[in-house]
C-alpha positions, 0 to 999 in steps of 0.5 A: 730028885729035883737035881735029876731033872737038870741037864747035868752029867748025871742026867740020862733022861729029860722030860719034856711036855710037847703038845700036851704029851709027856715025852722022855728023851734019853741022853748021854752028857758024858759022851764025847759027842755034842749030839747026845745031849738035849740042848735048850734051843730044841725046847724053844724051837718045839714050844715056838711051834706049839704056841703058833700052831693054832693058825697060819703057816705052822697050823696042822692044816698047812703042815699035814703031809709035808716032808721034813728033814732034820739035820743034826737031830741029836736026841730028836726033840725038834722033829717031834714038834713038827711030827705033831703037826702032821709032818713026815719027818726024817731025823738025821745025824752021824752014825755015833748018835744014831742009836740013841736017836732011834731009841728016842724016836722009837719009844716016844713015837709008841707012846704017842700012837697008844694015846692018839685016836684016828682023828688026830694029825700025828705024822711019822718020824724015821731015822737016817744017817746023814753026814754033811757033805756026803752025797750018797747020804743026801741022795738016800733021803730022796730030796727036796723037802718041803722043810729043813730043820735043825737046832743047835747045829752051828757052833764052829766055823768049820761047820758053816759051809758043810751045812750050807752046801747040804741045805742047798742040796736038800732044797727045792724051790718052795723049801723053808728052812727053820733053824735055831741055835744058842749064840755061843760065839760072836765071831761064828754067829757074824760069819754065819749070818753073813753067809746065809743072807747070800743065799737066803731071805733071813728072818728072826723070830721075835721073842714076842712070837716064842713061848712065854717061858721057853725063850732066852736072849741068847737063843734065836730062831730063824725062818729062811727062804731061798733068794734064787733057784740057781744053786737050789739042789746043787749045793755039793756042786757049788764052789763058795768062797773057794772052800773045798767041801768035805764030809764033816767029821763026828761032833765031838767035844774035842773038836769044840775049841775055845773060839766057839765058846766065847760070849754071845752078841745078844747074851753078853757079860752084862746079860749074865750078870743080870741073870746072876743078880736074879738067881741070887735074889731068888729066895732058896725056898722059892721053887725054880721051874725046870726051864729057869733051872736049865738056863741058870745052869748054862750061865753058870757053866759059861761063867765057870768055863774061863775060871782057873783054879790054881 
């Protein structure tokens, strides 16, 4: 039974405690779409909100009623973090992912509302289709938003420009962008930061601010605000580095080429070896937490990716 809790090809659901509620997120790792898997960065994102919600900018008193749009929502984990703080969330993804996303939103929202009392501040979540670079989809969700969020939406160079253009199109002067992702490519990571820093004030969340358990050197969270209002709301009309912005295609495993799967900057080979040593030193009788098991699984997958069987 313990193996069923890991993020393996046989795992059809992930149980995750969010703000004291046990939620269940269905997934389909066997599909050809990366959005049908629960990725660890979404858990780190929600647990960060959970830890920092008692006071400050992420408290329900500050966030209640704020409009939030989630890009590349996938299975829908991150959006629930903002909804628990009172936000009205629109979780978006491509059409192939929407049935699974809608199922997760409807099931978990129903459970939450049954348990909540009138004094609690759960906001709302709805689902919409949004392909990055599609002007009709962007208009349909009625920007601007107070917050734009996304987790594990950066994994390939060709997505950087459409993501930026879409964020600019959904923004207002006071929009805050919260993004989290696991670094899988040094090249993509450096290009992403270079592009973001041209348009945003970029702050990296220190690990000391994250949940004590739900964190990892290769998973980073970013809080960004606009440097200038010149391009806000006009993302699809901007011309960045001479790149023509086109509507992005489906997030398919077939599109995830090897260049996006090399070792990360912070999570280098040394980090992987260190993690492997911890795993080897861990007695089999000692039970791993669900998070530790997920991270060891991710480590093993990355180490085995380059192994060729002859």
